[in-house]
Each structure stands twice: as structure tokens, then as C-alpha cells.
Backbone bond lengths (Angstrom), bond angles and torsions (degrees), N, CA, C in turn:
res aa  C-N    CA-C-N  psi(-1)  N-CA   C-N-CA  omega(-1)  CA-C   N-CA-C  phi
1 X - - - 1.459 - - 1.528 109.08 -
2 X 1.322 114.93 127.29 1.459 119.57 -171.62 1.521 115.21 -114.23
3 X 1.333 117.90 -23.15 1.460 120.59 -176.01 1.522 110.58 -135.36
4 X 1.347 115.80 124.64 1.458 122.15 177.91 1.524 108.90 -113.31
5 X 1.329 115.77 139.29 1.463 121.69 176.36 1.524 108.57 -116.74
6 X 1.340 116.92 126.53 1.454 121.32 179.83 1.530 109.53 -120.10
7 X 1.323 118.15 104.41 1.463 120.56 172.80 1.534 109.14 -74.28
8 X 1.320 117.12 140.68 1.460 120.34 -179.49 1.518 111.09 -138.69
9 X 1.333 115.60 145.71 1.465 120.81 172.61 1.525 110.37 -115.61
10 X 1.346 115.80 12.84 1.462 124.81 176.59 1.533 112.95 71.49
11 X 1.313 118.12 12.86 1.460 121.28 176.46 1.526 109.22 -80.25
12 X 1.340 115.78 170.15 1.463 119.58 178.44 1.531 110.89 -64.67
13 X 1.339 116.90 -34.79 1.466 119.89 178.03 1.522 110.58 -65.75
14 X 1.332 116.33 -39.98 1.463 119.96 177.92 1.524 111.14 -67.41
15 X 1.328 117.27 -39.94 1.464 120.13 177.92 1.521 110.33 -61.37
16 X 1.334 116.55 -40.38 1.454 119.98 178.72 1.524 110.72 -62.08
17 X 1.344 116.83 -43.71 1.465 120.67 178.27 1.524 110.99 -65.85
18 X 1.318 116.78 -36.49 1.463 120.77 178.62 1.520 111.06 -63.63
19 X 1.323 116.27 -43.16 1.462 119.91 178.89 1.530 110.78 -65.74
20 X 1.322 116.36 -40.94 1.463 120.09 177.35 1.530 109.45 -61.52
21 X 1.330 115.98 -47.07 1.460 120.29 -179.44 1.508 112.65 -62.68
22 X 1.337 116.95 -36.56 1.458 120.81 179.44 1.524 110.84 -63.99
23 X 1.321 116.17 -43.07 1.463 119.18 179.71 1.526 111.39 -69.27
24 X 1.317 116.10 -35.51 1.460 119.15 177.00 1.527 110.45 -68.59
25 X 1.326 116.83 -38.67 1.462 121.08 178.34 1.529 110.77 -61.86
26 X 1.314 116.47 -37.85 1.469 119.27 177.98 1.525 111.11 -64.68
27 X 1.317 116.86 -36.67 1.462 120.44 179.12 1.524 111.36 -62.25
28 X 1.338 115.63 -36.74 1.466 120.80 -177.02 1.528 112.94 -99.66
29 X 1.336 116.97 0.48 1.473 120.96 -173.48 1.527 109.63 51.27
30 X 1.317 114.72 44.61 1.464 121.17 -174.60 1.528 111.66 -93.09
31 X 1.297 115.31 154.75 1.456 122.90 172.64 1.528 108.20 -75.74
32 X 1.338 116.59 136.83 1.456 121.16 -176.45 1.529 110.33 -117.88
33 X 1.338 115.46 127.50 1.462 121.49 178.73 1.521 108.39 -115.10
34 X 1.328 116.78 120.98 1.458 122.22 173.48 1.517 108.48 -93.39
35 X 1.329 116.38 133.48 1.462 119.61 -176.34 1.524 110.82 -134.14
36 X 1.325 114.91 140.33 1.465 120.89 174.90 1.521 108.64 -138.19
37 X 1.323 115.61 135.55 1.461 120.47 175.06 1.523 109.08 -122.05
38 X 1.303 115.88 153.96 1.458 120.34 -179.38 1.520 109.47 -146.78
39 X 1.315 114.95 160.57 1.459 121.79 176.02 1.519 108.65 -118.03
40 X 1.311 116.40 144.89 1.459 119.81 176.22 1.521 109.48 -72.56
41 X 1.343 117.88 136.71 1.465 120.26 179.61 1.521 111.72 -64.57
42 X 1.326 115.71 144.81 1.456 121.03 178.62 1.524 109.52 -103.18
43 X 1.323 118.40 125.51 1.473 120.43 179.86 1.532 110.42 -60.22
44 X 1.330 116.20 133.29 1.461 120.78 179.21 1.527 111.32 -120.28
45 X 1.313 115.73 7.98 1.460 120.37 -178.24 1.519 109.59 -128.38
46 X 1.337 115.93 149.32 1.454 120.30 177.04 1.523 111.66 -81.31
47 X 1.329 116.29 -10.20 1.462 120.23 178.38 1.516 108.51 -73.42
48 X 1.337 118.28 122.96 1.467 120.33 -178.26 1.534 111.91 -67.19
49 X 1.325 115.36 140.92 1.458 120.07 174.67 1.523 108.02 -152.05
50 X 1.324 114.97 160.95 1.461 120.63 -177.17 1.520 109.30 -82.88
51 X 1.327 116.77 121.47 1.458 121.83 -179.57 1.524 109.26 -104.23
52 X 1.316 116.30 138.20 1.465 120.21 179.86 1.516 110.26 -62.93
53 X 1.317 115.98 145.23 1.457 120.68 178.80 1.522 109.87 -76.98
54 X 1.318 115.31 166.62 1.463 120.22 176.94 1.525 110.23 -59.62
55 X 1.329 116.13 -40.64 1.468 120.62 -179.39 1.521 110.82 -62.28
56 X 1.327 116.17 -42.31 1.466 119.93 179.82 1.522 111.19 -66.65
57 X 1.329 115.81 -42.28 1.461 119.85 177.80 1.519 111.01 -62.67
58 X 1.321 116.62 -42.64 1.455 121.19 -179.81 1.531 110.85 -60.53
59 X 1.311 116.72 -46.22 1.460 120.48 -180.00 1.528 111.72 -63.58
60 X 1.325 115.86 -39.23 1.467 119.74 -180.00 1.524 111.16 -63.56
61 X 1.328 116.26 -44.48 1.466 119.70 -179.42 1.530 111.46 -71.49
62 X 1.310 117.21 -35.15 1.469 120.55 176.98 1.528 110.89 -64.04
63 X 1.324 116.45 -38.09 1.462 120.26 178.42 1.527 110.65 -66.23
64 X 1.322 116.81 -41.43 1.464 120.32 178.29 1.526 110.84 -63.08
65 X 1.326 116.86 -40.68 1.468 120.26 179.74 1.521 111.15 -70.37
66 X 1.338 116.01 -33.91 1.470 119.71 177.21 1.522 110.43 -62.58
67 X 1.328 117.36 -40.06 1.464 120.93 178.42 1.529 110.61 -64.91
68 X 1.324 116.37 -36.93 1.462 120.00 177.16 1.529 110.07 -63.85
69 X 1.321 116.43 -40.73 1.462 120.90 178.92 1.529 110.75 -66.39
70 X 1.332 116.59 -38.21 1.465 120.18 177.91 1.528 110.90 -63.50
71 X 1.327 115.59 -37.54 1.459 120.27 178.01 1.530 110.76 -61.87
72 X 1.320 116.86 -44.06 1.460 120.66 179.30 1.528 111.28 -64.86
73 X 1.314 116.08 -36.74 1.455 120.11 178.22 1.527 110.67 -65.04
74 X 1.331 115.46 -41.99 1.461 119.76 -178.94 1.525 112.15 -70.68
75 X 1.327 116.35 -41.39 1.460 120.29 -174.67 1.518 113.45 -83.04
76 X 1.333 117.06 -34.68 1.458 120.46 -171.36 1.528 114.09 -125.92
77 X 1.345 116.27 2.32 1.469 121.08 -177.28 1.524 110.46 52.61
78 X 1.327 114.60 46.32 1.457 121.10 -173.89 1.519 110.54 -123.85
79 X 1.322 116.26 122.36 1.465 121.01 176.54 1.524 109.21 -85.68
80 X 1.321 115.99 147.29 1.454 120.77 -178.68 1.518 111.08 -134.72
81 X 1.315 114.92 155.15 1.461 120.98 167.53 1.521 107.00 -90.97
82 X 1.324 117.25 139.25 1.465 121.02 -176.65 1.526 109.77 -120.48
83 X 1.335 115.21 130.03 1.460 120.58 -178.40 1.526 108.96 -133.12
84 X 1.329 116.23 129.99 1.461 122.68 175.87 1.529 107.60 -123.47
85 X 1.321 115.81 130.10 1.459 120.69 178.43 1.524 110.28 -136.30
86 X 1.307 115.43 152.56 1.447 120.51 172.24 1.526 108.17 -93.13
87 X 1.329 116.84 131.42 1.459 119.39 -178.18 1.511 111.83 151.46
88 X 1.324 115.97 177.47 1.464 122.13 177.79 1.526 108.90 -71.50
89 X 1.327 116.05 127.55 1.463 120.89 -171.91 1.520 112.95 -54.30
90 X 1.326 118.09 -50.36 1.464 121.01 -176.06 1.522 111.93 -63.45
91 X 1.333 116.76 -37.08 1.470 120.07 177.85 1.520 111.22 -66.66
92 X 1.323 115.74 -42.33 1.467 119.86 -178.52 1.525 111.25 -68.78
93 X 1.327 116.77 -37.41 1.468 119.91 177.50 1.520 109.97 -63.26
94 X 1.329 116.63 -41.59 1.470 120.69 178.37 1.526 110.94 -59.32
95 X 1.331 116.61 -44.88 1.459 120.09 -179.15 1.527 111.49 -66.99
96 X 1.315 116.39 -43.63 1.467 119.98 -179.65 1.528 111.80 -65.10
97 X 1.316 115.90 -42.37 1.464 120.25 -179.78 1.520 110.54 -58.41
98 X 1.325 115.97 -37.96 1.464 120.63 179.32 1.532 111.03 -74.56
99 X 1.340 117.04 -48.30 1.460 121.15 -173.64 1.527 112.90 -70.08
100 X 1.322 116.92 -30.68 1.466 121.42 -176.22 1.536 112.26 -99.46
101 X 1.332 117.19 6.19 1.470 121.24 -179.14 1.534 111.54 53.33
102 X 1.317 115.42 48.87 1.460 121.63 -177.39 1.526 110.25 -72.31
103 X 1.320 115.66 136.30 1.462 120.96 178.90 1.523 112.58 -93.09
104 X 1.347 116.52 -25.99 1.456 120.04 -176.39 1.519 109.72 -153.55
105 X 1.335 116.14 128.56 1.467 122.45 172.65 1.524 107.31 -98.91
106 X 1.333 116.83 130.74 1.467 121.43 -177.97 1.527 108.41 -118.18
107 X 1.338 116.03 122.17 1.463 121.08 -176.10 1.524 110.61 -131.15
108 X 1.326 115.84 148.98 1.452 121.28 178.08 1.515 111.67 -96.75
109 X 1.328 115.88 156.52 1.453 122.03 174.69 1.515 108.82 -134.04
110 X 1.304 115.71 158.80 1.460 120.29 -177.43 1.509 109.86 -134.07
111 X 1.314 115.89 138.35 1.452 119.50 175.56 1.507 111.38 147.93
112 X 1.299 116.33 175.31 1.456 121.50 178.94 1.518 108.01 -146.17
113 X 1.306 115.63 83.76 1.456 119.71 -178.45 1.499 109.16 177.19
114 X 1.320 117.76 -158.12 1.455 121.21 177.80 1.511 110.28 -64.77
115 X 1.323 116.32 163.18 1.457 119.72 -178.47 1.519 112.29 -62.77
116 X 1.320 117.42 -20.34 1.452 118.37 175.40 1.514 110.70 -65.67
117 X 1.327 117.08 -22.99 1.460 121.40 -179.57 1.524 112.38 -93.88
118 X 1.325 117.06 -30.96 1.460 118.03 -173.01 1.523 113.75 -98.80
119 X 1.313 118.54 -19.15 1.455 120.05 175.78 1.521 107.37 -86.17
120 X 1.327 116.26 110.61 1.451 120.00 -177.36 1.521 112.14 -77.54
121 X 1.314 115.93 168.98 1.463 121.04 -176.92 1.525 111.82 -62.89
122 X 1.339 117.36 -38.07 1.467 120.00 179.76 1.516 110.53 -63.11
123 X 1.338 116.71 -43.26 1.460 120.32 -179.76 1.523 110.96 -65.66
124 X 1.328 117.26 -44.48 1.464 120.64 178.85 1.517 110.29 -61.76
125 X 1.322 117.81 -45.02 1.464 120.97 179.62 1.523 111.30 -62.82
126 X 1.328 116.64 -37.66 1.462 120.33 178.32 1.519 110.56 -65.48
127 X 1.330 116.95 -44.93 1.463 120.89 179.14 1.522 110.43 -57.41
128 X 1.318 116.59 -40.81 1.459 120.34 -175.49 1.521 112.49 -77.30
129 X 1.318 117.93 -24.42 1.464 120.21 -174.75 1.526 113.71 -95.31
130 X 1.328 117.55 -37.27 1.458 119.42 -174.95 1.525 110.77 -83.93
131 X 1.305 115.94 157.88 1.457 122.34 174.00 1.523 110.92 -106.55
132 X 1.322 115.42 2.31 1.454 122.24 -179.82 1.524 109.71 -90.29
133 X 1.320 119.24 142.75 1.468 120.74 175.96 1.528 111.07 -56.45
134 X 1.327 115.71 142.06 1.460 121.80 -179.51 1.525 109.10 -121.15
135 X 1.328 115.91 128.89 1.460 121.74 176.47 1.522 107.95 -106.73
136 X 1.338 116.24 114.55 1.457 122.37 -176.98 1.527 108.86 -97.56
137 X 1.343 115.75 124.68 1.457 121.19 -176.18 1.528 110.04 -108.63
138 X 1.335 118.73 114.05 1.466 120.46 175.90 1.522 110.99 -59.68
139 X 1.312 115.47 151.98 1.461 120.10 -174.90 1.524 112.56 -63.34
140 X 1.339 117.37 -22.43 1.460 120.48 -177.68 1.524 112.49 -108.08
141 X 1.320 117.71 14.78 1.468 121.10 179.61 1.524 109.83 -95.27
142 X 1.305 116.30 129.80 1.461 120.74 176.39 1.525 109.32 -108.67
143 X 1.317 115.86 157.73 1.458 120.45 -176.84 1.521 110.20 -67.76
144 X 1.323 115.34 128.71 1.458 122.22 175.38 1.515 108.81 -138.88
145 X 1.307 116.16 153.60 1.458 119.37 174.59 1.523 108.85 -59.20
146 X 1.324 116.63 135.38 1.463 121.50 -176.38 1.530 109.10 -89.63
147 X 1.308 114.94 109.38 1.459 120.46 -179.21 1.530 112.87 -106.32
148 X 1.327 116.14 -25.98 1.464 120.77 -179.79 1.523 109.57 -136.27
149 X 1.342 115.83 123.05 1.459 122.57 177.91 1.518 108.51 -112.31
150 X 1.328 116.95 125.97 1.460 121.59 177.23 1.526 108.09 -100.68
151 X 1.323 116.26 113.34 1.461 121.62 177.06 1.523 107.80 -102.71
152 X 1.328 116.22 108.84 1.467 121.68 -177.54 1.513 109.97 -93.65
153 X 1.331 116.47 127.05 1.454 120.73 -176.40 1.519 111.08 -149.12
154 X 1.333 115.52 150.97 1.464 119.25 170.85 1.535 110.61 -106.85
155 X 1.368 115.81 6.87 1.470 122.59 176.72 1.525 113.02 57.97
156 X 1.321 117.10 30.87 1.463 120.31 -176.72 1.527 112.73 -95.34
157 X 1.329 118.43 6.45 1.447 121.44 -177.99 1.525 109.67 -134.46
158 X 1.316 115.41 160.76 1.452 120.66 178.70 1.527 110.02 -67.57
159 X 1.319 115.81 139.50 1.459 120.60 -176.88 1.523 110.18 -100.85
160 X 1.310 115.69 81.70 1.457 122.05 175.99 1.528 108.81 -70.26
161 X 1.337 118.83 125.94 1.462 120.77 -178.03 1.531 113.57 -54.78
162 X 1.342 116.99 -36.64 1.460 119.78 -179.42 1.513 112.71 -63.99
163 X 1.310 117.19 -26.31 1.457 122.26 179.78 1.520 111.70 -60.04
164 X 1.335 116.48 -34.82 1.460 121.00 -172.83 1.526 113.76 -96.95
165 X 1.325 117.65 9.05 1.462 119.86 -176.52 1.530 113.58 -55.58
166 X 1.347 119.28 -44.92 1.471 118.27 177.91 1.526 112.55 -62.00
167 X 1.329 117.12 -39.78 1.453 120.51 -179.64 1.526 110.79 -65.12
168 X 1.325 116.49 -47.16 1.469 119.24 -179.14 1.528 111.36 -67.93
169 X 1.342 116.71 -32.63 1.465 120.03 177.61 1.527 110.73 -64.36
170 X 1.329 116.57 -42.36 1.461 120.61 177.96 1.528 110.82 -66.30
171 X 1.334 116.51 -41.87 1.460 120.17 179.65 1.527 110.92 -62.75
172 X 1.320 116.97 -42.49 1.454 120.93 -179.57 1.530 111.34 -68.75
173 X 1.326 116.94 -39.94 1.467 120.77 -178.21 1.526 111.20 -62.39
174 X 1.342 116.49 -40.84 1.461 120.54 -175.22 1.529 113.56 -103.03
175 X 1.326 116.68 -1.70 1.457 119.10 -177.28 1.520 111.64 65.28
176 X 1.329 116.46 39.19 1.458 121.73 -174.30 1.523 111.89 -86.03
177 X 1.316 115.03 154.04 1.461 121.86 173.05 1.523 108.62 -93.95
178 X 1.335 116.99 138.86 1.455 122.06 179.75 1.524 109.62 -102.01
179 X 1.319 116.38 121.20 1.454 122.49 178.04 1.529 107.42 -101.46
180 X 1.313 116.92 107.83 1.463 121.84 -176.63 1.521 107.58 -88.10
181 X 1.324 115.13 104.19 1.451 121.93 -172.06 1.519 111.14 -98.82
182 X 1.319 115.90 118.68 1.460 121.83 177.84 1.528 108.73 -112.04
183 X 1.331 115.00 115.26 1.455 120.45 177.57 1.522 107.72 -93.47
184 X 1.319 117.09 113.81 1.458 121.49 -179.28 1.519 110.17 -102.73
185 X 1.309 115.65 130.24 1.453 118.98 172.18 1.525 107.80 -74.51
186 X 1.272 115.93 153.32 1.466 120.61 -172.46 1.525 111.34 -71.00
187 X 1.339 115.16 93.59 1.455 121.35 176.88 1.516 107.90 -146.61
188 X 1.288 117.94 171.47 1.459 120.57 -170.16 1.518 113.79 -88.56
189 X 1.338 118.38 -40.12 1.459 120.56 -170.79 1.522 112.15 -112.09
190 X 1.328 114.67 145.59 1.462 122.32 173.20 1.528 107.23 -96.33
191 X 1.315 117.61 133.99 1.460 120.85 -177.15 1.523 111.14 -72.44
192 X 1.327 114.80 161.20 1.463 120.79 177.85 1.524 110.18 -61.63
193 X 1.331 116.61 -40.07 1.453 120.76 179.49 1.518 112.54 -61.96
194 X 1.314 116.66 -39.55 1.460 120.81 179.07 1.519 110.76 -68.47
195 X 1.322 116.98 -37.66 1.467 120.44 177.65 1.523 110.06 -64.49
196 X 1.334 116.85 -40.47 1.469 121.22 178.58 1.521 110.64 -66.17
197 X 1.333 116.00 -40.00 1.459 119.85 179.08 1.511 112.09 -63.29
198 X 1.310 117.06 -40.25 1.458 120.43 179.00 1.520 111.03 -67.72
199 X 1.324 116.84 -39.49 1.468 120.36 177.48 1.527 110.65 -62.95
200 X 1.329 115.77 -41.35 1.464 119.76 178.18 1.514 112.19 -62.69
201 X 1.333 116.42 -41.22 1.463 120.80 178.31 1.523 110.65 -63.77
202 X 1.312 116.57 -39.95 1.467 120.57 178.91 1.519 110.68 -60.71
203 X 1.323 117.74 -40.12 1.465 121.24 178.80 1.519 111.72 -65.24
204 X 1.334 116.53 -36.37 1.464 120.82 -177.63 1.524 111.51 -72.81
205 X 1.315 116.74 -40.31 1.466 120.19 -173.19 1.529 113.40 -101.04
206 X 1.328 118.17 8.42 1.459 120.51 -173.36 1.524 113.73 -60.84
207 X 1.339 117.69 -29.60 1.463 120.03 -178.83 1.529 112.52 -94.16
208 X 1.315 117.14 8.61 1.452 121.22 -178.22 1.522 109.74 -117.20
209 X 1.328 115.67 159.26 1.458 120.71 176.43 1.528 107.70 -71.71
210 X 1.331 117.12 113.86 1.454 120.27 -176.49 1.514 110.75 -152.81
211 X 1.317 114.90 164.61 1.456 121.44 174.99 1.524 108.65 -148.63
212 X 1.327 115.79 154.53 1.458 121.95 175.18 1.524 108.98 -101.33
213 X 1.310 114.54 135.06 1.461 120.37 176.95 1.524 107.64 -128.90
214 X 1.330 117.12 126.47 1.460 121.61 177.99 1.518 109.07 -115.75
215 X 1.329 115.53 129.53 1.453 121.41 178.71 1.523 109.34 -127.50
216 X 1.303 116.88 139.15 1.460 121.51 177.46 1.519 109.11 -95.54
217 X 1.320 115.70 126.61 1.460 120.13 179.60 1.520 108.91 -159.75
218 X 1.312 116.25 142.88 1.459 120.13 176.82 1.521 111.14 -74.81
219 X 1.317 116.17 -17.83 1.464 121.62 179.60 1.517 109.66 -122.39
220 X 1.300 116.67 121.88 1.463 121.39 178.75 1.520 110.68 -60.94
221 X 1.330 116.07 -44.63 1.466 119.16 -177.71 1.524 111.42 -65.27
222 X 1.332 117.53 -39.13 1.453 119.92 176.88 1.524 110.30 -64.22
223 X 1.335 116.77 -38.90 1.454 120.70 179.45 1.523 112.00 -63.68
224 X 1.320 116.23 -44.08 1.467 120.04 177.86 1.520 109.89 -62.64
225 X 1.313 116.18 -44.59 1.454 121.20 -179.54 1.522 111.39 -60.34
226 X 1.305 115.80 -43.82 1.467 120.42 -179.55 1.525 110.87 -61.92
227 X 1.329 116.07 -43.77 1.468 119.03 -179.30 1.532 111.15 -65.48
228 X 1.336 116.69 -43.14 1.461 119.80 -178.95 1.526 111.88 -65.77
229 X 1.309 116.94 -29.70 1.455 119.60 176.99 1.522 110.89 -71.36
230 X 1.333 116.22 -36.56 1.457 120.24 -179.63 1.528 111.88 -77.10
231 X 1.331 116.01 -40.65 1.457 120.79 -177.29 1.532 109.33 -133.79
232 X 1.311 116.56 81.61 1.468 120.06 -178.14 1.521 111.26 -61.15
233 X 1.317 116.03 136.51 1.455 121.59 174.79 1.514 109.08 -114.68
234 X 1.315 115.82 -176.89 1.461 120.67 177.87 1.514 111.98 -106.98
235 X 1.351 116.37 -3.12 1.463 120.23 -179.63 1.523 109.41 -157.22
236 X 1.326 115.87 133.19 1.456 122.45 172.58 1.516 107.72 -109.55
237 X 1.324 117.91 131.51 1.460 122.25 -178.91 1.523 110.06 -121.08
238 X 1.328 115.85 138.45 1.458 121.87 177.55 1.522 108.39 -142.77
239 X 1.336 116.35 157.89 1.462 121.73 178.75 1.521 109.35 -104.95
240 X 1.327 115.31 130.84 1.465 120.41 176.05 1.524 108.10 -91.27
241 X 1.312 114.89 112.74 1.460 121.80 179.94 1.515 106.26 -147.41
242 X 1.312 116.56 140.24 1.469 119.60 -173.39 1.517 113.39 -60.66
243 X 1.319 117.75 -19.55 1.461 119.61 -177.66 1.529 112.96 -104.71
244 X 1.326 117.93 2.24 1.458 119.28 -176.83 1.516 111.48 -96.46
245 X 1.332 114.25 170.43 1.462 119.04 -179.53 1.515 111.13 -66.79
246 X 1.332 117.95 -22.13 1.473 119.35 178.36 1.519 110.55 -58.47
247 X 1.330 116.08 -49.34 1.461 119.05 -178.98 1.527 110.79 -66.92
248 X 1.320 117.46 -34.58 1.460 118.98 178.10 1.521 110.86 -66.10
249 X 1.327 115.63 -38.78 1.459 119.97 179.51 1.524 110.99 -62.76
250 X 1.334 115.78 -42.10 1.454 119.42 -173.93 1.520 113.89 -94.46
251 X 1.327 117.20 3.86 1.454 118.90 175.20 1.518 108.25 -71.17
252 X 1.308 116.26 150.93 1.456 120.16 -175.13 1.530 111.91 -61.12
253 X 1.315 116.62 -33.09 1.460 119.24 -177.05 1.519 112.54 -70.32
254 X 1.325 117.13 -19.73 1.458 120.21 -175.31 1.521 114.32 -113.18
255 X 1.320 117.83 9.67 1.468 118.49 -176.29 1.519 111.99 -62.58
256 X 1.330 117.17 -29.87 1.460 118.78 179.84 1.516 112.05 -68.60
257 X 1.326 117.71 -14.63 1.467 120.72 179.94 1.520 111.99 -80.17
258 X 1.341 117.01 -11.71 1.457 119.43 -179.20 1.519 109.60 -69.04
259 X 1.326 116.80 114.69 1.459 119.70 -172.77 1.519 112.73 -124.16
260 X 1.322 117.80 6.84 1.456 117.98 -178.83 1.519 111.56 -118.30
261 X 1.298 115.27 152.36 1.456 121.31 176.95 1.522 108.04 -101.34
262 X 1.289 115.48 143.77 1.460 118.52 174.81 1.518 109.13 -120.33
263 X 1.298 115.17 131.76 1.456 120.56 176.30 1.519 109.48 -120.43
264 X 1.319 116.25 12.40 1.461 120.84 176.66 1.527 108.25 -120.30
265 X 1.315 117.93 154.40 1.472 120.60 179.39 1.526 112.11 -59.05
266 X 1.319 115.03 147.17 1.460 122.79 178.89 1.518 108.90 -115.85
267 X 1.332 116.36 118.49 1.456 122.30 177.61 1.519 108.76 -94.95
268 X 1.337 116.11 117.99 1.453 121.46 179.96 1.529 108.71 -103.27
269 X 1.332 115.97 115.50 1.453 122.29 178.59 1.519 108.76 -97.40
270 X 1.315 116.99 148.81 1.459 120.52 -174.22 1.527 111.36 -114.32
271 X 1.297 114.85 122.22 1.455 119.93 175.29 1.524 109.02 -68.44
272 X 1.323 116.04 144.64 1.467 120.79 -179.37 1.523 111.66 -77.84
273 X 1.322 117.09 -14.17 1.464 120.37 -177.13 1.528 111.44 -79.34
């Protein structure tokens, strides 16, 4: 991985993600791009007042991002490219990720509860719009060497080797073990598609330190939570695919089903389909 993009809104959660991303970038000797987007305020009152111009707003946000870059230089001796644009954050991240050949987008989240509470709308929209892997950093997660990666899957999608490149790159960099966690709902038969998915995963991870773990649970999120409580890792990985449990978990109709807290980074991989 050669290029990391970190969107920031200058909040404490974003600063935490920026620091995490900076340390990860040093591990990979990667290029780091700091990005901030903003929208012009819309007048909601009939009382006239002086509104800042686009030029003034642009300069103000550029100065704030410059200070963030100076902080990274002082703390981590890391130079960054800085980009400020006006527009919807998720749309701009999608365009930048494509134009700059970004390998990993790193975003912060804030909250203390189920993922329905801590994954903000900007992060969810970014996950759904970009095709680039997204690493979500909880506001209370600090950078640690990654020794155990939990990859949660229901094996319902094709396992293209290129899909897992960020995960395998992280595992190789840190010498981490991959725990392939399959949460099975209580039923008797495994589908042909799930059997094929597991075989594909075995081919991808055969040369890496890995293990398969199967847990029975009526709730996928409860199953993941239970496993992470028993065997805490430093990274949780999931695949975003319209037919997988990831999309069902994060769909608006199912947000109330989110019952686990995450205090470790979540790597979201994107299926090409």
C-alpha cells in the first residue's frame, strides 16, 4: 500500500484517526494525503448579515489543514499533501480516491455504543460510495502493532484474491494471524455458495498464519461481539457487498440490531461486483 487518504473535520475523533494513519503510513513508507471538505452555510434568517465569501472560507479551511499537517510533521516527521475542497464529503472522497490512486481511506468515528451509534452518516456514505478499502478508527483506539486480525464472513460472496490485498498486506507487515470467523445461524445445511466461499478463502490465506472459527448465533453482530470479547484482536475486517451480512447490518432498517461495541479499527473491503 503506497497512498493513504485521511479525511478530517478537525474533531478529536478525526485527530485520533489522523495520528493512527500517520503511524501506519510510516510502517508502509506510504504517501499521506490530508483532506477536508466543507459546505457554504445557507442563510436561514431574513435578517441581513455579512456572509464570508468562498475565497475566505477556502483560506480559513486551508489554514486549519496546514496546522494539522504541521502537527504531523512535528510529532511523526511526516510530510503530507493537503487538499481542501467545497462539496459533500463522501462524494469528494470518492473522487480523490480514484484520481490519486488511493490504496486506503482512513476515517475516524466517535461514540460509545453499538455501531449504529458510532458510525456517522459521512462514514457510512463514504463506505457505500467508494470502491477503495476504508479503515475506520474508533475515537478511543490507539495505534498498536497488529498481531491478530479477525475477518468476519458468511462466505456468501466470491473471494477474489485482489479483494483481500489490504488485509494480507497488513498481516504480512506485522506478522499477524488471521482468524476467519464464520457466524452460522442455527440451521442444518450449509449452502453450496457458502462452501465455495470458504474454499476460495482457504486458497487465498493458505500461505499465511490463519485459522477458521465457526460460531453458532442467531445474531451475527452478537456472535462477532462474543468472539472479540473472548479473543480481542487489533483489527476487525469485513467485506462490503450488497448481498452480505455487512450491508444488512448497516442498512437503515437493521441499525437497531447492532448490539456490539467496537474499540478496535474496522477494515472495510469492497467487492468488485
